C-alpha positions as CSV (number, residue, x, y, z in Angstrom):
1,M,16.2,-21.7,7.9
2,I,13.8,-23.0,10.6
3,S,13.0,-19.4,11.7
4,R,12.2,-18.4,8.0
5,I,9.9,-21.4,7.6
6,R,8.2,-20.5,10.9
7,K,7.9,-16.9,9.8
8,F,6.3,-18.0,6.5
9,T,3.8,-20.4,8.1
10,D,2.7,-17.7,10.6
11,S,2.2,-15.1,7.8
12,T,-1.3,-13.9,6.7
13,Y,-0.7,-15.3,3.2
14,F,-0.1,-18.8,4.6
15,T,-3.1,-18.6,6.9
16,N,-5.4,-17.6,4.0
17,A,-3.9,-20.4,1.8
18,L,-4.6,-22.8,4.7
19,K,-8.2,-21.7,4.9
20,V,-8.9,-22.3,1.2
21,T,-7.0,-25.6,1.2
22,I,-9.0,-26.9,4.2
23,A,-12.2,-25.7,2.5
24,G,-11.2,-27.5,-0.7
25,V,-9.8,-30.7,0.7
26,I,-12.4,-31.6,3.3
27,P,-15.3,-32.0,0.8
28,V,-13.2,-34.0,-1.6
29,L,-12.0,-36.4,1.1
30,L,-15.5,-36.7,2.7
31,F,-17.4,-37.3,-0.5
32,S,-14.7,-39.6,-1.9
33,F,-15.1,-41.7,1.2
34,F,-18.8,-42.1,0.2
35,G,-17.8,-42.9,-3.4
36,N,-18.8,-39.5,-4.9
37,F,-15.5,-37.7,-5.7
38,E,-17.1,-35.5,-8.4
39,M,-19.6,-33.9,-5.9
40,G,-16.8,-33.1,-3.4
41,F,-14.7,-31.7,-6.2
42,I,-17.4,-29.3,-7.3
43,I,-17.9,-28.1,-3.7
44,A,-14.1,-27.5,-3.6
45,L,-14.4,-25.4,-6.8
46,G,-17.0,-23.3,-5.1
47,A,-14.6,-22.6,-2.2
48,F,-11.8,-21.7,-4.7
49,F,-14.1,-19.3,-6.6
50,T,-15.2,-17.5,-3.4
51,Y,-11.7,-17.3,-1.7
52,P,-10.3,-14.3,-3.6
53,S,-13.0,-12.0,-2.3
54,D,-12.0,-12.7,1.4
55,I,-9.8,-9.7,1.8
56,P,-8.8,-8.1,5.2
57,S,-11.7,-6.2,6.7
58,S,-14.0,-6.3,9.7
59,L,-16.0,-9.5,10.3
60,K,-19.2,-7.9,9.1
61,H,-17.7,-6.8,5.8
62,K,-16.0,-10.2,5.4
63,I,-19.3,-12.1,5.8
64,N,-21.1,-9.7,3.4
65,G,-18.4,-9.9,0.8
66,V,-18.1,-13.6,0.8
67,L,-21.9,-14.1,0.8
68,V,-22.3,-11.8,-2.2
69,T,-19.4,-13.5,-4.1
70,S,-20.9,-17.0,-3.3
71,F,-24.2,-16.1,-4.9
72,L,-22.6,-14.2,-7.8
73,V,-20.3,-17.0,-8.9
74,T,-23.3,-19.4,-8.6
75,G,-25.4,-17.1,-10.8
76,V,-22.6,-16.7,-13.4
77,N,-22.1,-20.5,-13.7
78,L,-25.8,-21.0,-14.1
79,L,-26.2,-18.3,-16.7
80,V,-23.3,-19.6,-18.8
81,N,-24.9,-23.1,-18.8
82,I,-28.4,-21.7,-19.7
83,V,-27.3,-19.5,-22.6
84,Y,-24.5,-21.7,-24.1
85,P,-26.8,-23.9,-26.3
86,Y,-28.2,-20.7,-28.0
87,H,-25.3,-19.8,-30.3
88,W,-27.1,-16.9,-31.9
89,I,-27.2,-14.9,-28.6
90,F,-24.3,-16.6,-26.8
91,Y,-21.5,-14.4,-28.0
92,I,-23.4,-11.2,-27.4
93,F,-24.2,-12.5,-23.9
94,L,-20.6,-13.5,-23.4
95,A,-19.3,-10.0,-24.3
96,L,-21.9,-8.2,-22.0
97,L,-21.3,-10.6,-19.1
98,I,-17.5,-10.2,-19.2
99,F,-17.7,-6.4,-19.6
100,F,-20.2,-6.0,-16.7
101,L,-18.1,-8.3,-14.4
102,S,-15.0,-6.3,-15.2
103,M,-16.6,-3.0,-14.6
104,I,-17.5,-4.0,-11.0
105,S,-13.9,-3.1,-10.2
106,V,-14.8,0.7,-10.2
107,Y,-16.2,0.2,-6.6
108,G,-12.8,-0.5,-5.0
109,Q,-10.5,-3.3,-3.8
110,R,-13.2,-5.7,-2.6
111,A,-15.3,-5.2,-5.7
112,T,-12.1,-5.9,-7.8
113,M,-11.7,-9.2,-6.0
114,V,-15.4,-10.1,-6.4
115,S,-15.1,-9.3,-10.1
116,F,-12.0,-11.6,-10.3
117,S,-13.9,-14.4,-8.6
118,A,-16.8,-14.1,-11.0
119,L,-14.5,-14.0,-14.0
120,L,-12.7,-17.1,-12.7
121,T,-16.0,-18.9,-12.4
122,F,-16.9,-17.8,-15.9
123,S,-13.8,-19.2,-17.5
124,L,-14.0,-22.6,-15.7
125,S,-17.7,-22.9,-16.4
126,F,-16.7,-24.2,-19.9
127,A,-14.9,-27.1,-18.3
128,H,-18.2,-28.6,-17.1
129,L,-21.2,-27.6,-19.2
130,H,-24.6,-29.1,-18.2
131,T,-28.2,-29.0,-19.2
132,G,-31.5,-29.3,-17.4
133,W,-31.6,-30.2,-13.7
134,E,-27.8,-31.1,-13.7
135,M,-26.8,-27.5,-14.2
136,V,-29.0,-26.4,-11.2
137,Q,-27.4,-29.1,-9.1
138,Y,-23.9,-28.2,-10.2
139,S,-24.5,-24.5,-9.4
140,G,-26.0,-25.4,-6.1
141,L,-22.9,-27.4,-5.2
142,I,-20.7,-24.3,-6.1
143,L,-22.9,-22.2,-3.8
144,A,-22.4,-24.9,-1.0
145,G,-18.6,-24.6,-1.5
146,G,-18.7,-20.9,-1.2
147,L,-20.8,-21.1,2.0
148,F,-18.5,-23.8,3.4
149,Y,-15.5,-21.6,2.7
150,L,-17.3,-18.8,4.6
151,I,-17.7,-21.1,7.6
152,I,-14.0,-22.0,7.6
153,S,-13.0,-18.3,7.3
154,V,-15.2,-17.2,10.1
155,A,-13.9,-20.1,12.3
156,F,-10.3,-19.0,11.6
157,H,-11.4,-15.4,12.6
158,Y,-12.7,-16.6,16.0
159,I,-9.7,-18.9,16.6
160,S,-7.3,-16.0,16.3
161,P,-9.4,-12.7,16.1
162,H,-6.5,-10.3,16.5
163,R,-3.6,-12.2,14.8
164,Y,-4.0,-10.6,11.4
165,T,-4.0,-7.1,12.9
166,E,-1.0,-7.9,15.0
167,L,0.9,-9.1,12.0
168,E,0.0,-6.1,9.9
169,I,1.0,-3.8,12.8
170,A,4.2,-5.7,13.1
171,E,4.9,-5.2,9.4
172,C,4.0,-1.5,9.8
173,I,6.5,-1.2,12.7
174,K,9.1,-2.9,10.5
175,L,8.6,-0.5,7.6
176,T,8.7,2.5,10.0
177,A,12.0,1.1,11.4
178,K,13.3,0.9,7.9
179,Y,12.4,4.5,7.3
180,L,14.2,5.6,10.5
181,K,17.2,3.5,9.5
182,L,17.4,5.4,6.2
183,R,17.3,8.6,8.1
184,G,20.3,7.3,10.2
185,D,22.1,6.5,6.9
186,L,21.9,10.1,5.9
187,W,24.4,11.0,8.7
188,T,27.2,9.0,7.0
189,I,29.7,11.5,5.5
190,D,29.8,10.0,2.0
191,A,26.2,8.9,1.9
192,D,24.4,8.7,-1.5
193,R,21.6,11.0,-0.4
194,K,19.8,10.9,-3.7
195,A,19.6,7.1,-3.5
196,I,18.5,7.2,0.1
197,I,15.7,9.7,-0.7
198,E,14.5,7.4,-3.5
199,K,14.4,4.5,-1.2
200,Q,12.3,6.6,1.3
201,L,9.9,7.4,-1.5
202,H,9.5,3.7,-2.4
203,L,9.1,2.9,1.2
204,Q,6.3,5.5,1.4
205,V,4.3,3.5,-1.2
206,E,4.6,0.3,0.9
207,L,3.6,2.1,4.1
208,N,0.5,3.5,2.4
209,T,-0.6,0.0,1.4
210,I,0.0,-1.5,4.9
211,R,-1.6,1.4,6.7
212,Q,-4.7,1.2,4.5
213,N,-5.0,-2.5,5.3
214,I,-4.8,-1.7,9.0
215,R,-7.4,1.0,8.8
216,D,-9.8,-1.3,6.9
217,V,-9.7,-3.9,9.7
218,L,-8.9,-2.0,12.8
219,I,-11.2,1.1,12.4
220,S,-14.0,-0.9,10.8
221,S,-14.0,-3.3,13.8
222,H,-13.9,-0.3,16.2
223,T,-16.8,1.4,14.5
224,N,-19.0,-1.7,14.0
225,S,-18.3,-3.8,17.1
226,G,-17.4,-1.3,19.8
227,S,-14.0,-0.7,21.4
228,S,-12.4,-3.7,23.2
229,N,-9.2,-3.2,25.1
230,Q,-7.2,-5.1,22.5
231,N,-8.7,-3.0,19.7
232,R,-8.0,0.3,21.5
233,K,-4.4,-0.9,22.1
234,M,-3.9,-1.6,18.4
235,I,-5.4,1.8,17.5
236,I,-3.1,3.6,19.9
237,V,-0.1,1.8,18.4
238,F,-1.3,2.6,14.9
239,I,-1.7,6.3,15.7
240,S,1.7,6.4,17.4
241,L,3.3,4.9,14.4
242,A,1.7,7.6,12.2
243,E,3.1,10.2,14.6
244,I,6.6,8.6,14.5
245,L,6.5,8.8,10.7
246,E,5.3,12.4,10.7
247,L,8.1,13.3,13.1
248,A,10.6,11.6,10.9
249,L,9.2,13.4,7.8
250,S,9.0,16.8,9.6
251,T,12.5,16.9,11.0
252,S,14.9,17.4,8.1
253,F,18.5,18.5,8.6
254,D,21.1,20.1,6.3
255,H,23.6,17.2,6.7
256,D,26.3,18.8,4.6
257,K,26.2,22.0,6.7
258,L,26.2,20.0,9.9
259,H,29.2,17.9,8.9
260,Q,31.1,21.1,8.0
261,K,30.0,22.7,11.3
262,F,31.1,19.8,13.4
263,D,34.1,18.6,11.3
264,K,36.5,19.1,14.2
265,H,34.0,17.6,16.7
266,P,32.8,14.3,15.0
267,K,31.9,12.7,18.3
268,V,28.7,14.6,18.7
269,L,27.3,13.6,15.3
270,L,28.4,10.0,15.7
271,T,26.6,9.9,19.0
272,Y,23.5,11.2,17.4
273,Q,23.7,8.7,14.5
274,S,24.1,5.9,17.0
275,L,20.9,7.0,18.7
276,A,19.1,7.3,15.3
277,Y,20.1,3.7,14.5
278,N,19.0,2.5,17.9
279,L,15.6,4.1,17.4
280,A,15.2,2.0,14.2
281,T,16.7,-1.1,15.8
282,S,14.3,-1.0,18.8
283,L,11.3,-0.9,16.5
284,R,12.6,-3.7,14.3
285,Q,13.2,-5.8,17.4
286,L,9.7,-5.1,18.6
287,S,8.3,-6.1,15.2
288,K,10.2,-9.5,15.4
289,S,8.9,-10.2,18.9
290,I,5.3,-9.6,17.8
291,K,5.7,-11.9,14.8
292,N,7.4,-14.6,16.8
293,K,5.0,-14.2,19.8
294,T,7.9,-13.8,22.2
295,K,8.2,-11.4,25.1
296,Y,9.7,-8.1,24.1
297,I,12.9,-7.1,25.9
298,S,14.7,-4.0,24.5
299,K,18.4,-4.5,23.8
300,H,18.9,-0.8,23.7
301,N,18.5,1.8,26.5
302,L,17.2,4.7,24.5
303,L,17.1,7.0,27.5
304,R,20.8,6.2,28.1
305,D,21.5,7.0,24.4
306,L,19.7,10.3,24.9
307,S,21.8,11.2,28.0
308,A,24.9,10.4,26.0
309,L,23.8,12.9,23.3
310,Q,23.1,15.5,26.0
311,L,26.5,14.9,27.5
312,A,28.2,15.2,24.0
313,I,26.4,18.5,23.5
314,T,27.5,19.8,26.9
315,E,31.1,18.7,26.2
316,Y,31.0,20.5,22.8
317,E,29.7,23.7,24.4
318,N,32.4,23.5,27.2
319,N,35.2,23.0,24.6
320,L,34.3,25.9,22.4
321,G,32.8,28.3,25.0
322,K,29.2,29.3,25.4
323,E,29.3,32.2,22.9
324,S,31.2,30.4,20.1
325,A,29.2,27.3,20.5
326,S,25.8,29.0,20.6
327,E,24.8,28.3,17.0
328,G,26.1,24.7,17.1
329,V,24.3,24.1,20.4
330,F,21.1,25.4,18.9
331,M,21.3,23.0,16.0
332,L,22.2,20.1,18.3
333,T,19.4,20.9,20.6
334,T,16.9,20.7,17.7
335,M,18.2,17.2,17.0
336,L,18.0,16.3,20.7
337,E,14.4,17.5,20.9
338,Y,13.5,15.4,17.8
339,A,15.1,12.3,19.5
340,E,13.2,12.9,22.7
341,K,9.9,13.1,20.9
342,Q,10.6,9.9,18.9
343,I,11.6,8.0,22.1
344,E,8.4,9.2,23.8
345,K,6.3,7.7,20.8
346,I,8.4,4.5,20.7
347,K,7.9,4.0,24.4
348,I,4.1,4.1,23.9
349,V,4.4,1.4,21.2
350,E,6.6,-0.7,23.4
351,R,4.3,-0.4,26.4
352,A,1.4,-1.6,24.3
353,F,3.1,-5.0,24.0
354,T,4.0,-5.3,27.6
355,L,1.7,-6.0,30.6
356,A,2.0,-2.5,32.0
357,F,-0.5,-0.9,29.5
358,N,-3.9,0.7,30.1
359,S,-5.5,1.9,26.9
360,H,-7.8,4.1,28.9
361,D,-4.8,6.3,29.6
362,F,-5.0,7.4,26.0
363,K,-8.8,8.0,25.9
364,G,-9.7,10.4,23.1
365,K,-6.9,9.4,20.7
366,D,-9.4,7.2,18.8
367,K,-11.9,10.1,18.3
368,D,-13.6,10.3,14.9
369,L,-11.7,7.3,13.5
370,E,-14.5,6.3,11.2
371,K,-13.7,9.5,9.1
372,F,-10.3,7.9,8.2
373,L,-12.0,5.1,6.4
374,T,-13.0,5.2,2.7
375,P,-16.8,5.0,2.7
376,Q,-18.2,1.7,1.4
377,Y,-21.3,2.4,-0.7
378,Y,-22.0,1.4,-4.3
379,P,-24.1,4.0,-6.2
380,L,-25.1,3.3,-9.8
381,S,-23.8,6.8,-10.7
382,T,-20.2,5.6,-10.0
383,L,-20.6,2.9,-12.7
384,I,-22.2,5.3,-15.2
385,Q,-19.5,8.0,-14.7
386,N,-16.8,5.4,-15.6
387,L,-18.5,4.4,-18.9
388,S,-16.0,6.5,-21.0
389,F,-12.6,6.1,-22.5
390,S,-11.2,8.5,-19.9
391,S,-11.7,5.7,-17.3
392,T,-8.9,3.2,-16.9
393,I,-11.3,0.5,-15.7
394,F,-13.5,1.1,-18.7
395,R,-10.6,0.6,-21.1
396,H,-9.4,-2.4,-19.2
397,S,-12.9,-4.0,-19.2
398,L,-13.3,-3.4,-23.0
399,R,-9.7,-4.8,-23.6
400,L,-10.4,-7.9,-21.4
401,T,-13.8,-8.5,-23.1
402,I,-12.3,-8.5,-26.6
403,T,-9.2,-10.6,-25.6
404,I,-11.4,-13.3,-24.0
405,L,-13.7,-13.4,-27.1
406,I,-10.6,-13.8,-29.3
407,G,-9.2,-16.5,-27.0
408,F,-12.5,-18.3,-27.0
409,I,-12.8,-18.2,-30.8
410,I,-9.2,-19.4,-31.2
411,G,-9.8,-22.2,-28.7
412,K,-12.9,-23.3,-30.7
413,V,-11.6,-23.0,-34.2
414,L,-8.1,-24.5,-33.6
415,P,-7.7,-28.0,-32.1
416,F,-7.1,-26.9,-28.5
417,Q,-8.0,-29.5,-25.8
418,N,-9.2,-27.1,-23.1
419,V,-10.4,-23.6,-24.2
420,Y,-11.1,-22.6,-20.6
421,W,-7.3,-22.8,-19.8
422,I,-6.7,-20.0,-22.4
423,L,-9.5,-17.9,-20.9
424,L,-8.3,-18.6,-17.3
425,T,-4.7,-17.5,-18.3
426,I,-6.0,-14.2,-19.8
427,I,-8.1,-13.5,-16.7
428,V,-5.4,-14.3,-14.2
429,I,-2.6,-12.4,-16.1
430,M,-4.3,-9.3,-17.6
431,R,-4.1,-6.2,-15.5
432,P,-5.0,-2.6,-16.3
433,G,-1.3,-1.6,-16.5
434,Y,1.2,-2.9,-19.1
435,G,4.1,-3.4,-16.7
436,L,2.3,-5.8,-14.4
437,T,0.7,-7.7,-17.3
438,K,4.1,-8.2,-18.9
439,Q,5.6,-9.4,-15.7
440,R,2.8,-11.8,-14.9
441,S,2.9,-13.2,-18.5
442,F,6.5,-14.2,-18.2
443,H,6.1,-15.5,-14.6
444,R,3.0,-17.6,-15.6
445,I,4.8,-19.2,-18.6
446,F,7.9,-19.9,-16.6
447,G,5.9,-21.3,-13.7
448,T,3.7,-23.5,-15.9
449,I,6.7,-25.0,-17.8
450,L,8.7,-25.6,-14.6
451,G,5.7,-26.9,-12.6
452,G,4.8,-29.2,-15.5
453,F,8.3,-30.7,-15.8
454,I,8.6,-31.2,-12.0
455,A,5.2,-32.8,-11.7
456,F,5.8,-35.0,-14.7
457,G,9.1,-36.1,-13.1
458,V,7.4,-37.0,-9.8
459,L,4.6,-38.9,-11.6
460,T,7.2,-40.9,-13.6
461,F,8.6,-42.5,-10.5
462,I,5.6,-42.4,-8.1
463,H,2.3,-44.1,-8.9
464,N,0.7,-44.4,-5.5
465,H,-2.5,-42.3,-5.5
466,I,-2.3,-41.5,-1.7
467,I,1.3,-40.1,-2.1
468,I,0.3,-38.2,-5.2
469,S,-2.8,-36.8,-3.4
470,I,-0.5,-35.6,-0.5
471,F,1.7,-33.9,-3.1
472,A,-1.4,-32.3,-4.7
473,I,-2.6,-30.9,-1.4
474,L,0.9,-29.5,-0.5
475,S,1.2,-27.9,-4.0
476,M,-2.2,-26.3,-3.7
477,L,-1.4,-24.9,-0.2
478,L,1.9,-23.5,-1.4
479,G,0.4,-22.2,-4.7
480,F,-2.1,-20.1,-2.8
481,A,0.4,-19.1,-0.1
482,F,2.9,-17.7,-2.7
483,N,0.3,-16.0,-4.9
484,H,0.9,-12.5,-3.4
485,L,4.6,-13.1,-2.5
486,N,6.1,-14.5,-5.6
487,Y,3.8,-15.2,-8.6
488,K,6.4,-17.2,-10.5
489,V,6.6,-19.7,-7.5
490,S,2.8,-19.7,-7.2
491,A,2.3,-20.5,-10.8
492,T,4.8,-23.4,-10.5
493,F,3.0,-25.0,-7.5
494,V,-0.5,-24.4,-9.0
495,T,0.6,-26.2,-12.2
496,M,2.0,-29.1,-10.2
497,Y,-1.3,-29.3,-8.3
498,I,-3.3,-29.5,-11.5
499,V,-1.0,-32.1,-13.0
500,F,-1.1,-34.2,-9.9
501,I,-4.9,-34.1,-9.9
502,Y,-4.9,-35.2,-13.6
503,G,-2.3,-37.8,-12.7
504,I,-4.8,-39.4,-10.4
505,L,-7.8,-39.1,-12.8
506,T,-6.2,-39.9,-16.2
507,P,-3.2,-41.9,-17.5
508,N,-2.4,-39.5,-20.4
509,I,-0.5,-37.0,-18.2
510,S,2.1,-36.0,-20.9
511,D,-0.8,-34.8,-23.1
512,V,-2.2,-32.8,-20.2
513,I,1.1,-31.0,-19.6
514,Q,1.7,-30.3,-23.3
515,Y,-1.8,-28.8,-23.7
516,R,-1.5,-26.8,-20.5
517,I,1.8,-25.2,-21.5
518,L,0.5,-24.5,-25.0
519,D,-2.8,-22.9,-23.7
520,T,-0.8,-20.9,-21.2
521,I,1.5,-19.5,-23.9
522,V,-1.5,-18.6,-26.1
523,G,-3.4,-16.9,-23.2
524,A,-0.3,-15.0,-22.0
525,A,0.6,-13.8,-25.5
526,L,-3.0,-12.6,-26.1
527,A,-3.0,-10.7,-22.7
528,F,0.4,-9.2,-23.5
529,F,-0.4,-7.9,-27.0
530,A,-3.9,-6.7,-26.0
531,N,-2.4,-4.6,-23.2
532,Y,0.1,-3.1,-25.7
533,F,-2.3,-2.4,-28.7
534,L,-5.9,-2.2,-27.3
535,W,-6.4,1.2,-25.7
536,P,-3.3,0.8,-23.5
537,S,-3.2,2.6,-20.1
538,W,0.2,4.1,-20.3
539,E,1.2,5.7,-17.1
540,F,2.3,9.0,-18.6
541,L,-1.4,9.6,-19.4
542,S,-2.4,9.3,-15.7
543,I,0.6,11.2,-14.2
544,P,-1.1,14.6,-14.4
545,I,-4.0,13.2,-12.4
546,Y,-1.8,11.8,-9.6
547,L,0.3,15.0,-9.7
548,E,-2.8,17.2,-9.3
549,K,-4.1,15.0,-6.4
550,S,-0.7,15.1,-4.6
551,I,-0.3,18.9,-5.0
552,K,-3.9,19.5,-3.9
553,A,-3.5,17.2,-0.8
554,N,-0.3,19.0,0.2
555,Q,-2.0,22.3,-0.3
556,N,-4.9,21.2,2.0
557,Y,-2.5,20.0,4.6
558,L,-0.6,23.3,4.6
559,N,-3.9,25.2,4.9
560,E,-4.9,23.1,7.9
561,I,-1.5,23.9,9.5
562,S,-2.1,27.6,8.9
563,I,-5.6,27.4,10.5
564,F,-4.1,25.6,13.5
565,Y,-1.3,28.2,13.9
566,N,-3.9,31.0,13.8
567,K,-6.5,29.4,16.1
568,K,-4.3,27.3,18.4
569,G,-6.2,24.8,20.6
570,A,-6.4,21.0,20.0
571,V,-5.4,19.3,16.8
572,S,-8.6,18.9,14.7
573,T,-9.8,15.8,12.9
574,S,-9.7,17.8,9.6
575,Y,-6.0,18.4,10.3
576,R,-5.3,14.7,10.8
577,L,-7.3,13.8,7.7
578,A,-5.4,16.3,5.6
579,R,-2.1,14.8,6.9
580,K,-3.3,11.3,6.1
581,N,-4.4,12.3,2.5
582,A,-1.1,14.1,1.9
583,L,0.8,11.0,2.8
584,I,-1.4,8.8,0.7
585,E,-1.4,11.0,-2.4
586,T,2.4,11.5,-2.3
587,G,2.8,7.8,-2.1
588,N,0.3,7.3,-5.0
589,L,2.4,9.6,-7.1
590,M,5.5,7.6,-6.4
591,A,3.7,4.4,-7.2
592,S,2.7,5.8,-10.5
593,F,6.3,6.7,-11.2
594,Q,7.3,3.1,-10.3
595,R,4.8,1.7,-12.8
596,M,6.1,4.0,-15.5
597,T,9.6,2.6,-15.1
598,Q,8.2,-0.9,-15.9
599,E,6.8,0.3,-19.3
600,P,8.7,0.4,-22.6
601,K,11.3,3.1,-22.9
602,S,9.3,4.8,-25.7
603,K,6.4,5.3,-23.2
604,Q,8.5,6.6,-20.3
605,K,7.7,10.2,-21.3
606,Q,8.9,13.0,-19.0
607,L,10.4,10.5,-16.6
608,P,13.0,12.9,-15.1
609,Q,10.3,15.6,-14.6
610,V,7.9,13.1,-13.0
611,Y,10.6,11.9,-10.6
612,K,11.6,15.5,-9.8
613,L,8.0,16.4,-9.0
614,A,7.6,13.3,-6.8
615,V,10.6,14.4,-4.8
616,L,9.4,18.0,-4.6
617,N,6.0,16.9,-3.4
618,H,7.7,14.7,-0.8
619,S,9.9,17.6,0.3
620,L,6.8,19.9,0.5
621,L,5.1,17.4,2.7
622,S,8.2,17.1,4.9
623,S,8.5,20.9,5.2
624,S,4.8,21.3,6.0
625,A,4.9,18.5,8.6
626,S,8.0,20.2,10.1
627,L,6.0,23.4,10.6
628,G,2.9,21.6,11.9
629,T,4.9,19.4,14.3
630,Y,6.7,22.4,15.8
631,I,3.5,24.4,16.2
632,Q,1.9,21.4,18.0
633,S,4.8,20.8,20.4
634,H,5.6,24.4,21.3
635,K,3.7,27.3,22.8
636,T,3.9,29.6,19.8
637,T,3.1,33.3,19.5
638,S,0.2,34.6,17.5
639,A,0.5,34.2,13.7
640,S,1.4,37.6,12.1
641,E,-0.1,39.0,9.0
642,A,3.2,38.5,7.3
643,F,3.0,34.7,8.1
644,N,-0.4,34.4,6.6
645,V,0.6,36.3,3.4
646,V,3.6,34.0,2.8
647,V,1.5,30.9,3.4
648,N,-1.2,32.2,1.1
649,T,1.5,32.8,-1.5
650,V,2.6,29.1,-1.3
651,I,-1.0,28.0,-1.6
652,K,-1.5,30.2,-4.6
653,N,1.7,28.9,-6.2
654,L,0.3,25.4,-5.8
655,D,-3.0,26.6,-7.3
656,I,-1.0,27.8,-10.4
657,A,0.6,24.3,-10.7
658,I,-2.8,22.7,-10.5
659,A,-4.2,25.1,-13.1
660,I,-1.3,24.4,-15.5
661,L,-2.0,20.6,-15.2
662,K,-5.8,21.1,-15.8
663,E,-5.7,23.7,-18.5
664,N,-2.2,23.2,-20.1
665,D,-1.9,27.0,-19.8
666,L,1.8,28.0,-19.4
667,D,1.0,31.8,-19.2
668,I,-0.7,31.8,-15.8
669,K,0.9,34.6,-13.8
670,E,1.9,34.6,-10.1
671,N,-0.4,36.6,-8.0
672,L,2.1,38.2,-5.6
673,P,5.0,40.3,-6.8
674,K,8.4,39.1,-5.6
675,E,9.1,42.4,-4.0
676,D,6.0,42.1,-1.8
677,L,7.0,38.6,-0.8
678,A,10.5,39.8,0.1
679,L,9.0,42.5,2.3
680,R,7.0,39.9,4.2
681,F,10.1,37.9,4.9
682,T,11.8,41.1,6.1
683,E,8.8,41.8,8.3
684,L,9.1,38.4,9.9
685,K,12.8,38.9,10.5
686,N,12.1,42.3,12.0
687,I,9.8,40.6,14.6
688,R,12.8,38.6,15.7
689,E,15.1,41.6,15.8
690,K,12.7,43.5,18.0
691,E,12.7,40.7,20.4
692,L,16.5,40.7,20.4
693,K,16.6,44.5,21.1
694,A,13.8,44.5,23.7
695,G,16.0,42.6,26.2
696,V,13.1,42.1,28.6
697,L,12.8,38.4,28.1
698,N,14.6,35.9,30.4
699,D,17.1,33.6,28.7
700,D,14.8,30.6,28.4
701,T,11.9,32.6,27.0
702,F,14.2,34.4,24.7
703,H,15.6,31.2,23.4
704,L,12.2,29.8,22.7
705,K,11.1,32.9,20.8
706,M,14.3,32.9,18.8
707,Q,13.9,29.2,18.0
708,E,10.3,29.7,16.9
709,A,11.1,32.7,14.7
710,Q,14.1,31.1,13.1
711,L,12.3,27.8,12.4
712,V,9.1,29.4,11.1
713,I,11.0,31.8,8.8
714,E,13.3,29.0,7.4
715,Q,10.3,26.7,6.8
716,L,8.4,29.5,5.1
717,I,11.3,30.3,2.8
718,W,11.8,26.6,2.0
719,L,8.0,26.1,1.3
720,T,8.0,29.2,-1.0
721,N,11.0,27.9,-2.9
722,L,9.5,24.4,-3.2
723,S,6.2,25.7,-4.4
724,K,8.0,27.8,-7.1
725,N,10.0,24.8,-8.2
726,I,6.8,22.7,-8.4
727,V,5.3,25.4,-10.7
728,K,8.5,25.5,-12.8
729,T,8.8,21.7,-13.2
730,T,5.1,21.4,-13.9
731,K,5.6,23.8,-16.8
732,E,8.5,21.8,-18.0
733,L,6.4,18.6,-17.8
734,I,3.6,20.2,-19.9
735,Q,6.0,21.7,-22.4
736,S,7.7,18.4,-23.0
């Protein structure tokens, strides 16, 4: 229990919550001491409004983002106060302002959070409307709160400049360990391989998110501020983790075939599975030591495990005889080589968190890193291009605008005490997708009711304002800390915080709770029904786009592998970028499938085909990575014409799949006859046979040539079959 609390308090979420709590509490306490609670409270509101835009990034982007948000929320508050008295233009202004603030989200994650901060300010502006010089003063205090929050945030950055990156790296190591653990599970005889593969796909989505966070902070800092030893160390760890994942993706085994092959010799597979589990355990243990700030001491000797596997292979070969065991030894050697490569990468990661590490030993690994970042620029053309119903953000902005206007009118016409609570609920709950909006609606209502009852119970027995203030501060801290972890818990603590504040300011606390629950239910209901009926963004409408991007990214990755096989030399930046994009887009496709499963059954159209295509794209990525990894780690022969023809066939098949998705044309014909393709495979096999007959190679060289030919041919056959299945399933998707 203590370790879990310690883990929670050391998390990024708790640190961020602590920042905004300090930025909110200090002004209130300070100005209350001088008898001006209201002024301190307004400054605290400014800090709360600015806080959402403080997302992980380099220090430069952090400062710029928070500054822009501070001035924007100040401007929004001032504009609402200026226009409110003029009813004949107010509602037009209201609609335009909400729509514009929502559309800011087209510029990415930071812009989305800036948009949320501005909308939050807009809703709460109606809680304190002013005129004349008062509204200027009020807006000025909000700006002061935003700037004060910036000071606190920057101070936290300098107190522990690398802690966020370390925690994100630790989480990435943990997720990578989970992935390796799932690979180990595949070696269990009665393993549910379909369920394991699905877990791997879901894990890929999580890995995409965490790796993007790391890129935004680590590479931005590297590009903007130069390369410190700590920064280089983290970059090397990050790159090594990417290579560990690529190795895991690239090395797929036919587990059923291997179990049949070694049915009478189970020891060798059990030895390998033990090694596979220890690879995962070592990474998981390292992740824990980073989070707990303890010295890392490995509990597993991976080199000893590797020697045990080598010994088991030798024992297997001796028992069966060299000739009878040759095929089995070849399979086992492939597994051994995979384990050796993984241990090499894991050792690099381990060394980074020990004293014996010099980042200059890996000079050149951080070349062209800035190309792996999503460019941050905000052209007007991006906004203009999204002003159509084909844009999810446009539909969401229109939906949000109409819902807020309806909520505002309902709050004014009917006897609601605080119309801004209805608006606030709509803004906080409503998301572009139906599934998340539905989930947040129920969580918000549940948290509001539960928090209201708990806070009311506390206030019934406790009347000391100091104790209530302490409860309010703790509730605020926990409410912010759980916001991204568990929204239900977050809503509970936020409600408790609000009730405690009102408990200090007003005696009619039961009325406050009743009105808050009622306003929350109305706001949540409006958000829920608007997402269902007003230009809903059902996921099946977006699936073709995600599919096209995933297929295209895999196609580019395979093309880069082909170029590398033909030209040899060092791995290019374009190759690494293609690999990164293939991983991201495959994960995005699976994330889209996950969102689809949260929608009503009637809207889960073509769910089996979508899942099948997600698995096929993941398999295509895995097979391509296998080919690319082998070419990188072995001295290969020149690519033959037959190899290029087969690869081009796979690429053309993927072109057909993309064309079907774009044009809905099911009659697009394959470019290469099956007979021609079969001849190319025969040609590749003949190359191998000639080497067999030549007999001029020594045993080691012959073994390498045989291994290369067999692996390349098998991967090309598998890639061809996968590309055909993608075309076939895409046709089924369009037909249905």
